[in-house]
C-alpha positions as CSV (number, residue, x, y, z in Angstrom):
1,X,-128.0,-72.6,-224.0
2,X,-126.1,-72.3,-220.7
3,X,-123.6,-75.1,-221.4
4,X,-121.6,-74.8,-218.2
5,X,-124.7,-74.9,-216.0
6,X,-126.0,-77.9,-218.0
7,X,-122.7,-79.8,-217.6
8,X,-122.9,-79.0,-213.9
9,X,-126.5,-80.4,-213.6
10,X,-125.6,-83.5,-215.5
11,X,-122.5,-84.0,-213.4
12,X,-124.5,-83.6,-210.2
13,X,-127.2,-86.0,-211.4
14,X,-124.5,-88.6,-212.3
15,X,-122.7,-88.2,-209.0
16,X,-126.0,-88.8,-207.2
17,X,-127.0,-91.6,-209.6
18,X,-130.4,-90.0,-209.8
19,X,-131.4,-92.3,-212.7
20,X,-131.4,-95.1,-210.2
21,X,-134.0,-93.4,-208.0
22,X,-137.4,-95.0,-207.6
23,X,-139.0,-91.7,-208.5
24,X,-137.2,-91.5,-211.9
25,X,-137.8,-95.1,-212.7
26,X,-141.5,-94.9,-211.8
27,X,-142.0,-91.7,-213.7
28,X,-140.7,-93.4,-216.9
29,X,-142.3,-96.7,-216.1
30,X,-139.1,-98.7,-215.9
31,X,-139.4,-102.3,-214.7
32,X,-136.7,-105.0,-214.4
33,X,-136.2,-107.1,-217.5
34,X,-137.4,-110.7,-217.0
35,X,-134.6,-112.6,-218.8
36,X,-131.9,-110.0,-219.1
37,X,-130.1,-107.6,-216.8
38,X,-131.2,-104.0,-216.7
39,X,-134.5,-102.2,-217.0
40,X,-137.0,-101.6,-219.7
41,X,-139.8,-99.1,-219.8
42,X,-143.4,-100.3,-220.2
43,X,-144.0,-97.4,-222.6
44,X,-143.8,-98.2,-226.3
45,X,-144.2,-94.7,-227.8
46,X,-141.0,-93.4,-229.3
47,X,-142.2,-89.9,-228.5
48,X,-142.0,-90.6,-224.8
49,X,-138.2,-90.8,-224.9
50,X,-135.7,-88.2,-225.8
51,X,-132.6,-90.5,-225.9
52,X,-132.4,-93.0,-228.8
53,X,-132.0,-95.8,-226.2
54,X,-134.1,-94.2,-223.5
55,X,-136.5,-97.1,-223.3
56,X,-133.8,-99.3,-221.8
57,X,-131.3,-96.8,-220.4
58,X,-132.6,-94.5,-217.6
59,X,-129.3,-92.7,-217.3
60,X,-129.2,-91.8,-221.0
61,X,-132.8,-90.6,-220.8
62,X,-132.0,-88.4,-217.8
63,X,-129.0,-86.9,-219.6
64,X,-131.1,-86.2,-222.8
65,X,-133.9,-84.8,-220.7
66,X,-131.7,-82.4,-218.9
67,X,-130.2,-81.3,-222.2
68,X,-133.6,-81.0,-223.7
69,X,-134.6,-78.5,-221.1
70,X,-131.9,-76.2,-222.3
71,X,-132.9,-76.2,-226.0
72,X,-134.2,-73.1,-227.4
73,X,-138.0,-73.4,-228.2
74,X,-137.3,-73.2,-232.0
75,X,-134.7,-76.1,-231.8
76,X,-137.3,-78.8,-231.2
77,X,-137.4,-81.6,-233.8
78,X,-140.3,-83.6,-232.3
79,X,-143.5,-84.1,-234.1
80,X,-145.6,-81.5,-232.4
81,X,-142.9,-78.8,-231.9
82,X,-143.4,-78.6,-228.1
83,X,-140.4,-77.9,-225.9
84,X,-139.4,-80.8,-223.6
85,X,-140.2,-78.6,-220.6
86,X,-143.9,-78.5,-221.8
87,X,-144.0,-82.1,-223.0
88,X,-142.5,-83.6,-219.8
89,X,-143.8,-81.4,-217.0
90,X,-143.3,-84.1,-214.4
91,X,-139.7,-84.6,-215.4
92,X,-139.0,-80.9,-215.1
């Protein structure tokens, strides 16, 4: 893993607040919550999210997604063993 480059990407994404972009929120099907502040994804499958709280936290999901792209292929702990870059092509 190229940790310095990953930290740089996450820092740049945070500085630009990319998790607030309409593109990111649409890609992950986030919608405003009806009775609470914040967002919630319409997707219910746990395998759709890399962050434990990714369903309701677009920033955490972006951070985990960027980190996932830097995992070695044999580090995957998801059910089908695919690398996040393959599983989430549109995010990449």
